[in-house]
mmCIF file of the C-alpha atoms, coordinates in Angstrom:
data_MODEL
# 
_entry.id   MODEL 
# 
loop_
_atom_site.group_PDB 
_atom_site.id 
_atom_site.type_symbol 
_atom_site.label_atom_id 
_atom_site.label_alt_id 
_atom_site.label_comp_id 
_atom_site.label_asym_id 
_atom_site.label_entity_id 
_atom_site.label_seq_id 
_atom_site.pdbx_PDB_ins_code 
_atom_site.Cartn_x 
_atom_site.Cartn_y 
_atom_site.Cartn_z 
_atom_site.occupancy 
_atom_site.B_iso_or_equiv 
_atom_site.pdbx_formal_charge 
_atom_site.auth_seq_id 
_atom_site.auth_comp_id 
_atom_site.auth_asym_id 
_atom_site.auth_atom_id 
_atom_site.pdbx_PDB_model_num 
ATOM 1   C CA . UNK A 1 1   ? -0.075 0.162   -0.028  1.00 0.00 ? 1   UNK A CA 1 
ATOM 2   C CA . UNK A 1 2   ? 2.839  2.380   0.925   1.00 0.00 ? 2   UNK A CA 1 
ATOM 3   C CA . UNK A 1 3   ? 4.719  1.708   -2.506  1.00 0.00 ? 3   UNK A CA 1 
ATOM 4   C CA . UNK A 1 4   ? 1.359  2.388   -4.234  1.00 0.00 ? 4   UNK A CA 1 
ATOM 5   C CA . UNK A 1 5   ? 0.700  5.377   -2.606  1.00 0.00 ? 5   UNK A CA 1 
ATOM 6   C CA . UNK A 1 6   ? 4.186  6.779   -2.677  1.00 0.00 ? 6   UNK A CA 1 
ATOM 7   C CA . UNK A 1 7   ? 5.257  5.816   -5.893  1.00 0.00 ? 7   UNK A CA 1 
ATOM 8   C CA . UNK A 1 8   ? 2.105  6.547   -7.858  1.00 0.00 ? 8   UNK A CA 1 
ATOM 9   C CA . UNK A 1 9   ? 3.163  10.255  -7.773  1.00 0.00 ? 9   UNK A CA 1 
ATOM 10  C CA . UNK A 1 10  ? 6.653  9.655   -8.672  1.00 0.00 ? 10  UNK A CA 1 
ATOM 11  C CA . UNK A 1 11  ? 5.873  7.385   -11.589 1.00 0.00 ? 11  UNK A CA 1 
ATOM 12  C CA . UNK A 1 12  ? 3.064  9.983   -12.800 1.00 0.00 ? 12  UNK A CA 1 
ATOM 13  C CA . UNK A 1 13  ? 5.532  12.761  -12.760 1.00 0.00 ? 13  UNK A CA 1 
ATOM 14  C CA . UNK A 1 14  ? 8.410  10.944  -14.264 1.00 0.00 ? 14  UNK A CA 1 
ATOM 15  C CA . UNK A 1 15  ? 7.523  8.400   -16.813 1.00 0.00 ? 15  UNK A CA 1 
ATOM 16  C CA . UNK A 1 16  ? 10.789 7.498   -17.809 1.00 0.00 ? 16  UNK A CA 1 
ATOM 17  C CA . UNK A 1 17  ? 11.450 5.914   -14.127 1.00 0.00 ? 17  UNK A CA 1 
ATOM 18  C CA . UNK A 1 18  ? 8.598  3.396   -15.179 1.00 0.00 ? 18  UNK A CA 1 
ATOM 19  C CA . UNK A 1 19  ? 10.472 2.657   -18.206 1.00 0.00 ? 19  UNK A CA 1 
ATOM 20  C CA . UNK A 1 20  ? 13.561 2.017   -16.394 1.00 0.00 ? 20  UNK A CA 1 
ATOM 21  C CA . UNK A 1 21  ? 11.862 0.062   -13.736 1.00 0.00 ? 21  UNK A CA 1 
ATOM 22  C CA . UNK A 1 22  ? 10.302 -2.071  -16.580 1.00 0.00 ? 22  UNK A CA 1 
ATOM 23  C CA . UNK A 1 23  ? 13.927 -2.843  -17.815 1.00 0.00 ? 23  UNK A CA 1 
ATOM 24  C CA . UNK A 1 24  ? 15.379 -3.400  -14.412 1.00 0.00 ? 24  UNK A CA 1 
ATOM 25  C CA . UNK A 1 25  ? 12.361 -5.704  -13.474 1.00 0.00 ? 25  UNK A CA 1 
ATOM 26  C CA . UNK A 1 26  ? 12.815 -7.800  -16.778 1.00 0.00 ? 26  UNK A CA 1 
ATOM 27  C CA . UNK A 1 27  ? 16.497 -8.244  -16.291 1.00 0.00 ? 27  UNK A CA 1 
ATOM 28  C CA . UNK A 1 28  ? 15.799 -9.448  -12.764 1.00 0.00 ? 28  UNK A CA 1 
ATOM 29  C CA . UNK A 1 29  ? 13.455 -11.811 -13.828 1.00 0.00 ? 29  UNK A CA 1 
ATOM 30  C CA . UNK A 1 30  ? 15.874 -12.846 -16.561 1.00 0.00 ? 30  UNK A CA 1 
ATOM 31  C CA . UNK A 1 31  ? 18.325 -13.352 -13.990 1.00 0.00 ? 31  UNK A CA 1 
ATOM 32  C CA . UNK A 1 32  ? 16.297 -15.311 -11.762 1.00 0.00 ? 32  UNK A CA 1 
ATOM 33  C CA . UNK A 1 33  ? 15.035 -17.540 -14.479 1.00 0.00 ? 33  UNK A CA 1 
ATOM 34  C CA . UNK A 1 34  ? 18.974 -18.175 -15.732 1.00 0.00 ? 34  UNK A CA 1 
ATOM 35  C CA . UNK A 1 35  ? 19.944 -18.778 -12.037 1.00 0.00 ? 35  UNK A CA 1 
ATOM 36  C CA . UNK A 1 36  ? 17.139 -21.558 -11.489 1.00 0.00 ? 36  UNK A CA 1 
ATOM 37  C CA . UNK A 1 37  ? 18.196 -23.185 -14.724 1.00 0.00 ? 37  UNK A CA 1 
ATOM 38  C CA . UNK A 1 38  ? 21.870 -22.896 -13.937 1.00 0.00 ? 38  UNK A CA 1 
ATOM 39  C CA . UNK A 1 39  ? 21.522 -24.702 -10.345 1.00 0.00 ? 39  UNK A CA 1 
ATOM 40  C CA . UNK A 1 40  ? 18.630 -26.908 -11.577 1.00 0.00 ? 40  UNK A CA 1 
ATOM 41  C CA . UNK A 1 41  ? 21.012 -29.992 -11.749 1.00 0.00 ? 41  UNK A CA 1 
ATOM 42  C CA . UNK A 1 42  ? 22.883 -29.026 -8.819  1.00 0.00 ? 42  UNK A CA 1 
ATOM 43  C CA . UNK A 1 43  ? 19.451 -28.583 -6.714  1.00 0.00 ? 43  UNK A CA 1 
ATOM 44  C CA . UNK A 1 44  ? 17.634 -31.225 -7.949  1.00 0.00 ? 44  UNK A CA 1 
ATOM 45  C CA . UNK A 1 45  ? 19.952 -33.899 -6.430  1.00 0.00 ? 45  UNK A CA 1 
ATOM 46  C CA . UNK A 1 46  ? 19.407 -31.927 -2.741  1.00 0.00 ? 46  UNK A CA 1 
ATOM 47  C CA . UNK A 1 47  ? 17.859 -34.251 -0.455  1.00 0.00 ? 47  UNK A CA 1 
ATOM 48  C CA . UNK A 1 48  ? 15.103 -32.273 1.267   1.00 0.00 ? 48  UNK A CA 1 
ATOM 49  C CA . UNK A 1 49  ? 14.217 -32.743 4.708   1.00 0.00 ? 49  UNK A CA 1 
ATOM 50  C CA . UNK A 1 50  ? 10.608 -32.123 6.663   1.00 0.00 ? 50  UNK A CA 1 
ATOM 51  C CA . UNK A 1 51  ? 11.172 -30.999 10.425  1.00 0.00 ? 51  UNK A CA 1 
ATOM 52  C CA . UNK A 1 52  ? 8.443  -31.019 13.202  1.00 0.00 ? 52  UNK A CA 1 
ATOM 53  C CA . UNK A 1 53  ? 6.891  -27.682 13.336  1.00 0.00 ? 53  UNK A CA 1 
ATOM 54  C CA . UNK A 1 54  ? 5.464  -25.841 16.434  1.00 0.00 ? 54  UNK A CA 1 
ATOM 55  C CA . UNK A 1 55  ? 1.394  -26.190 16.451  1.00 0.00 ? 55  UNK A CA 1 
ATOM 56  C CA . UNK A 1 56  ? 0.289  -22.507 16.406  1.00 0.00 ? 56  UNK A CA 1 
ATOM 57  C CA . UNK A 1 57  ? -3.139 -21.139 15.811  1.00 0.00 ? 57  UNK A CA 1 
ATOM 58  C CA . UNK A 1 58  ? -4.103 -20.091 12.427  1.00 0.00 ? 58  UNK A CA 1 
ATOM 59  C CA . UNK A 1 59  ? -4.515 -16.275 13.549  1.00 0.00 ? 59  UNK A CA 1 
ATOM 60  C CA . UNK A 1 60  ? -1.097 -16.498 15.059  1.00 0.00 ? 60  UNK A CA 1 
ATOM 61  C CA . UNK A 1 61  ? 0.689  -17.819 12.223  1.00 0.00 ? 61  UNK A CA 1 
ATOM 62  C CA . UNK A 1 62  ? -1.080 -14.814 10.039  1.00 0.00 ? 62  UNK A CA 1 
ATOM 63  C CA . UNK A 1 63  ? -0.013 -12.117 12.680  1.00 0.00 ? 63  UNK A CA 1 
ATOM 64  C CA . UNK A 1 64  ? 3.269  -13.450 12.372  1.00 0.00 ? 64  UNK A CA 1 
ATOM 65  C CA . UNK A 1 65  ? 3.500  -13.479 8.758   1.00 0.00 ? 65  UNK A CA 1 
ATOM 66  C CA . UNK A 1 66  ? 2.086  -9.956  8.817   1.00 0.00 ? 66  UNK A CA 1 
ATOM 67  C CA . UNK A 1 67  ? 4.860  -8.649  11.009  1.00 0.00 ? 67  UNK A CA 1 
ATOM 68  C CA . UNK A 1 68  ? 7.364  -10.495 8.996   1.00 0.00 ? 68  UNK A CA 1 
ATOM 69  C CA . UNK A 1 69  ? 6.375  -8.699  5.882   1.00 0.00 ? 69  UNK A CA 1 
ATOM 70  C CA . UNK A 1 70  ? 5.727  -5.436  7.283   1.00 0.00 ? 70  UNK A CA 1 
ATOM 71  C CA . UNK A 1 71  ? 9.268  -5.058  8.767   1.00 0.00 ? 71  UNK A CA 1 
ATOM 72  C CA . UNK A 1 72  ? 11.045 -6.656  5.925   1.00 0.00 ? 72  UNK A CA 1 
ATOM 73  C CA . UNK A 1 73  ? 12.742 -4.336  3.712   1.00 0.00 ? 73  UNK A CA 1 
ATOM 74  C CA . UNK A 1 74  ? 12.750 -6.680  0.939   1.00 0.00 ? 74  UNK A CA 1 
ATOM 75  C CA . UNK A 1 75  ? 9.141  -6.785  0.867   1.00 0.00 ? 75  UNK A CA 1 
ATOM 76  C CA . UNK A 1 76  ? 9.027  -3.191  -0.105  1.00 0.00 ? 76  UNK A CA 1 
ATOM 77  C CA . UNK A 1 77  ? 12.058 -3.764  -2.396  1.00 0.00 ? 77  UNK A CA 1 
ATOM 78  C CA . UNK A 1 78  ? 10.163 -6.273  -4.018  1.00 0.00 ? 78  UNK A CA 1 
ATOM 79  C CA . UNK A 1 79  ? 7.005  -4.320  -4.647  1.00 0.00 ? 79  UNK A CA 1 
ATOM 80  C CA . UNK A 1 80  ? 9.165  -1.244  -5.703  1.00 0.00 ? 80  UNK A CA 1 
ATOM 81  C CA . UNK A 1 81  ? 10.733 -3.048  -8.487  1.00 0.00 ? 81  UNK A CA 1 
ATOM 82  C CA . UNK A 1 82  ? 8.435  -5.723  -9.485  1.00 0.00 ? 82  UNK A CA 1 
ATOM 83  C CA . UNK A 1 83  ? 5.185  -4.311  -9.622  1.00 0.00 ? 83  UNK A CA 1 
ATOM 84  C CA . UNK A 1 84  ? 6.034  -1.066  -11.737 1.00 0.00 ? 84  UNK A CA 1 
ATOM 85  C CA . UNK A 1 85  ? 6.951  -3.102  -14.953 1.00 0.00 ? 85  UNK A CA 1 
ATOM 86  C CA . UNK A 1 86  ? 3.060  -3.788  -15.099 1.00 0.00 ? 86  UNK A CA 1 
ATOM 87  C CA . UNK A 1 87  ? 1.853  -0.544  -14.444 1.00 0.00 ? 87  UNK A CA 1 
ATOM 88  C CA . UNK A 1 88  ? 0.711  1.667   -17.335 1.00 0.00 ? 88  UNK A CA 1 
ATOM 89  C CA . UNK A 1 89  ? 1.926  5.201   -16.452 1.00 0.00 ? 89  UNK A CA 1 
ATOM 90  C CA . UNK A 1 90  ? 0.115  7.300   -18.900 1.00 0.00 ? 90  UNK A CA 1 
ATOM 91  C CA . UNK A 1 91  ? -3.413 6.798   -17.437 1.00 0.00 ? 91  UNK A CA 1 
ATOM 92  C CA . UNK A 1 92  ? -3.156 9.442   -14.486 1.00 0.00 ? 92  UNK A CA 1 
ATOM 93  C CA . UNK A 1 93  ? -1.818 9.211   -10.938 1.00 0.00 ? 93  UNK A CA 1 
ATOM 94  C CA . UNK A 1 94  ? -5.212 7.837   -9.630  1.00 0.00 ? 94  UNK A CA 1 
ATOM 95  C CA . UNK A 1 95  ? -4.896 5.142   -12.130 1.00 0.00 ? 95  UNK A CA 1 
ATOM 96  C CA . UNK A 1 96  ? -1.463 4.507   -11.295 1.00 0.00 ? 96  UNK A CA 1 
ATOM 97  C CA . UNK A 1 97  ? -2.298 4.112   -7.593  1.00 0.00 ? 97  UNK A CA 1 
ATOM 98  C CA . UNK A 1 98  ? -4.914 1.825   -8.448  1.00 0.00 ? 98  UNK A CA 1 
ATOM 99  C CA . UNK A 1 99  ? -3.176 -0.373  -10.520 1.00 0.00 ? 99  UNK A CA 1 
ATOM 100 C CA . UNK A 1 100 ? -0.464 -0.620  -7.947  1.00 0.00 ? 100 UNK A CA 1 
ATOM 101 C CA . UNK A 1 101 ? -2.812 -1.502  -5.280  1.00 0.00 ? 101 UNK A CA 1 
ATOM 102 C CA . UNK A 1 102 ? -4.523 -3.854  -7.131  1.00 0.00 ? 102 UNK A CA 1 
ATOM 103 C CA . UNK A 1 103 ? -1.717 -5.579  -8.051  1.00 0.00 ? 103 UNK A CA 1 
ATOM 104 C CA . UNK A 1 104 ? 0.062  -5.506  -4.458  1.00 0.00 ? 104 UNK A CA 1 
ATOM 105 C CA . UNK A 1 105 ? -3.295 -6.891  -3.235  1.00 0.00 ? 105 UNK A CA 1 
ATOM 106 C CA . UNK A 1 106 ? -3.185 -9.846  -5.863  1.00 0.00 ? 106 UNK A CA 1 
ATOM 107 C CA . UNK A 1 107 ? 0.161  -10.712 -5.158  1.00 0.00 ? 107 UNK A CA 1 
ATOM 108 C CA . UNK A 1 108 ? -0.259 -12.056 -1.663  1.00 0.00 ? 108 UNK A CA 1 
ATOM 109 C CA . UNK A 1 109 ? -3.743 -13.359 -2.421  1.00 0.00 ? 109 UNK A CA 1 
ATOM 110 C CA . UNK A 1 110 ? -2.333 -15.503 -5.288  1.00 0.00 ? 110 UNK A CA 1 
ATOM 111 C CA . UNK A 1 111 ? 0.428  -16.689 -2.966  1.00 0.00 ? 111 UNK A CA 1 
ATOM 112 C CA . UNK A 1 112 ? -2.035 -17.577 -0.019  1.00 0.00 ? 112 UNK A CA 1 
ATOM 113 C CA . UNK A 1 113 ? -3.677 -20.881 -1.678  1.00 0.00 ? 113 UNK A CA 1 
ATOM 114 C CA . UNK A 1 114 ? -0.444 -22.239 -2.876  1.00 0.00 ? 114 UNK A CA 1 
ATOM 115 C CA . UNK A 1 115 ? 1.271  -21.671 0.581   1.00 0.00 ? 115 UNK A CA 1 
ATOM 116 C CA . UNK A 1 116 ? -1.724 -23.421 2.180   1.00 0.00 ? 116 UNK A CA 1 
ATOM 117 C CA . UNK A 1 117 ? -1.534 -26.348 -0.192  1.00 0.00 ? 117 UNK A CA 1 
ATOM 118 C CA . UNK A 1 118 ? 2.041  -26.705 0.355   1.00 0.00 ? 118 UNK A CA 1 
ATOM 119 C CA . UNK A 1 119 ? 1.623  -26.369 3.969   1.00 0.00 ? 119 UNK A CA 1 
ATOM 120 C CA . UNK A 1 120 ? -0.983 -29.115 4.110   1.00 0.00 ? 120 UNK A CA 1 
ATOM 121 C CA . UNK A 1 121 ? 0.885  -31.491 1.556   1.00 0.00 ? 121 UNK A CA 1 
ATOM 122 C CA . UNK A 1 122 ? 4.485  -30.663 2.409   1.00 0.00 ? 122 UNK A CA 1 
ATOM 123 C CA . UNK A 1 123 ? 5.614  -34.118 3.756   1.00 0.00 ? 123 UNK A CA 1 
ATOM 124 C CA . UNK A 1 124 ? 4.146  -36.098 0.647   1.00 0.00 ? 124 UNK A CA 1 
ATOM 125 C CA . UNK A 1 125 ? 5.418  -33.612 -1.698  1.00 0.00 ? 125 UNK A CA 1 
ATOM 126 C CA . UNK A 1 126 ? 9.034  -33.643 -0.329  1.00 0.00 ? 126 UNK A CA 1 
ATOM 127 C CA . UNK A 1 127 ? 8.796  -37.268 -0.131  1.00 0.00 ? 127 UNK A CA 1 
ATOM 128 C CA . UNK A 1 128 ? 7.814  -37.427 -3.813  1.00 0.00 ? 128 UNK A CA 1 
ATOM 129 C CA . UNK A 1 129 ? 10.231 -34.763 -4.978  1.00 0.00 ? 129 UNK A CA 1 
ATOM 130 C CA . UNK A 1 130 ? 13.195 -36.420 -3.188  1.00 0.00 ? 130 UNK A CA 1 
ATOM 131 C CA . UNK A 1 131 ? 12.339 -39.988 -4.980  1.00 0.00 ? 131 UNK A CA 1 
ATOM 132 C CA . UNK A 1 132 ? 11.979 -38.067 -8.666  1.00 0.00 ? 132 UNK A CA 1 
ATOM 133 C CA . UNK A 1 133 ? 15.012 -36.009 -9.313  1.00 0.00 ? 133 UNK A CA 1 
ATOM 134 C CA . UNK A 1 134 ? 14.318 -35.953 -13.210 1.00 0.00 ? 134 UNK A CA 1 
ATOM 135 C CA . UNK A 1 135 ? 11.088 -34.319 -12.193 1.00 0.00 ? 135 UNK A CA 1 
ATOM 136 C CA . UNK A 1 136 ? 12.616 -31.771 -10.139 1.00 0.00 ? 136 UNK A CA 1 
ATOM 137 C CA . UNK A 1 137 ? 14.892 -31.157 -12.890 1.00 0.00 ? 137 UNK A CA 1 
ATOM 138 C CA . UNK A 1 138 ? 11.894 -30.557 -15.308 1.00 0.00 ? 138 UNK A CA 1 
ATOM 139 C CA . UNK A 1 139 ? 10.197 -28.291 -12.801 1.00 0.00 ? 139 UNK A CA 1 
ATOM 140 C CA . UNK A 1 140 ? 13.295 -26.059 -12.216 1.00 0.00 ? 140 UNK A CA 1 
ATOM 141 C CA . UNK A 1 141 ? 13.733 -25.710 -16.212 1.00 0.00 ? 141 UNK A CA 1 
ATOM 142 C CA . UNK A 1 142 ? 10.129 -25.001 -16.572 1.00 0.00 ? 142 UNK A CA 1 
ATOM 143 C CA . UNK A 1 143 ? 9.948  -22.427 -13.540 1.00 0.00 ? 143 UNK A CA 1 
ATOM 144 C CA . UNK A 1 144 ? 13.173 -20.814 -15.016 1.00 0.00 ? 144 UNK A CA 1 
ATOM 145 C CA . UNK A 1 145 ? 11.844 -20.499 -18.442 1.00 0.00 ? 145 UNK A CA 1 
ATOM 146 C CA . UNK A 1 146 ? 8.643  -18.996 -17.227 1.00 0.00 ? 146 UNK A CA 1 
ATOM 147 C CA . UNK A 1 147 ? 10.389 -16.326 -15.619 1.00 0.00 ? 147 UNK A CA 1 
ATOM 148 C CA . UNK A 1 148 ? 12.370 -15.577 -18.731 1.00 0.00 ? 148 UNK A CA 1 
ATOM 149 C CA . UNK A 1 149 ? 9.156  -15.712 -20.729 1.00 0.00 ? 149 UNK A CA 1 
ATOM 150 C CA . UNK A 1 150 ? 7.216  -13.269 -18.363 1.00 0.00 ? 150 UNK A CA 1 
ATOM 151 C CA . UNK A 1 151 ? 10.313 -10.722 -18.864 1.00 0.00 ? 151 UNK A CA 1 
ATOM 152 C CA . UNK A 1 152 ? 10.197 -10.933 -22.467 1.00 0.00 ? 152 UNK A CA 1 
ATOM 153 C CA . UNK A 1 153 ? 6.635  -10.717 -22.680 1.00 0.00 ? 153 UNK A CA 1 
ATOM 154 C CA . UNK A 1 154 ? 6.580  -7.312  -20.718 1.00 0.00 ? 154 UNK A CA 1 
ATOM 155 C CA . UNK A 1 155 ? 8.259  -5.819  -23.638 1.00 0.00 ? 155 UNK A CA 1 
ATOM 156 C CA . UNK A 1 156 ? 6.661  -7.823  -26.622 1.00 0.00 ? 156 UNK A CA 1 
ATOM 157 C CA . UNK A 1 157 ? 3.119  -8.139  -24.967 1.00 0.00 ? 157 UNK A CA 1 
ATOM 158 C CA . UNK A 1 158 ? 2.198  -11.539 -26.374 1.00 0.00 ? 158 UNK A CA 1 
ATOM 159 C CA . UNK A 1 159 ? -0.451 -11.756 -23.420 1.00 0.00 ? 159 UNK A CA 1 
# 
């Protein structure tokens, strides 16, 4: 929210910043994707371990997660660098704010379901992925290529 409200005014006034951030964000996505692919072979051979976790209430877990995100400077950096490439700056300050707020809200909302599923299926997924190194290698390549495809799409706008 702070990113949306604070950066919207800057993006509206200096459109070149959005363009610069779009290229920086794309380069970052390509760097992440290439890193995933380059480390795919090594990371696919790592044995994952599941440890016992302290049993906390759902509200306690959400509260801890909120505080971690609010106090983590990487969260602000992520939203400041990742969201602007997806924003159209020419539509006016209010529109830029709305776009950033929507994207900033969608990011955690899309992560929550997958986090819950992985939490519930963690042991099963860990066991299965430890037993199938080939599948882990394929998943690493696919995820790396998807990150790079998103970066390319930011400029060529296929989708």
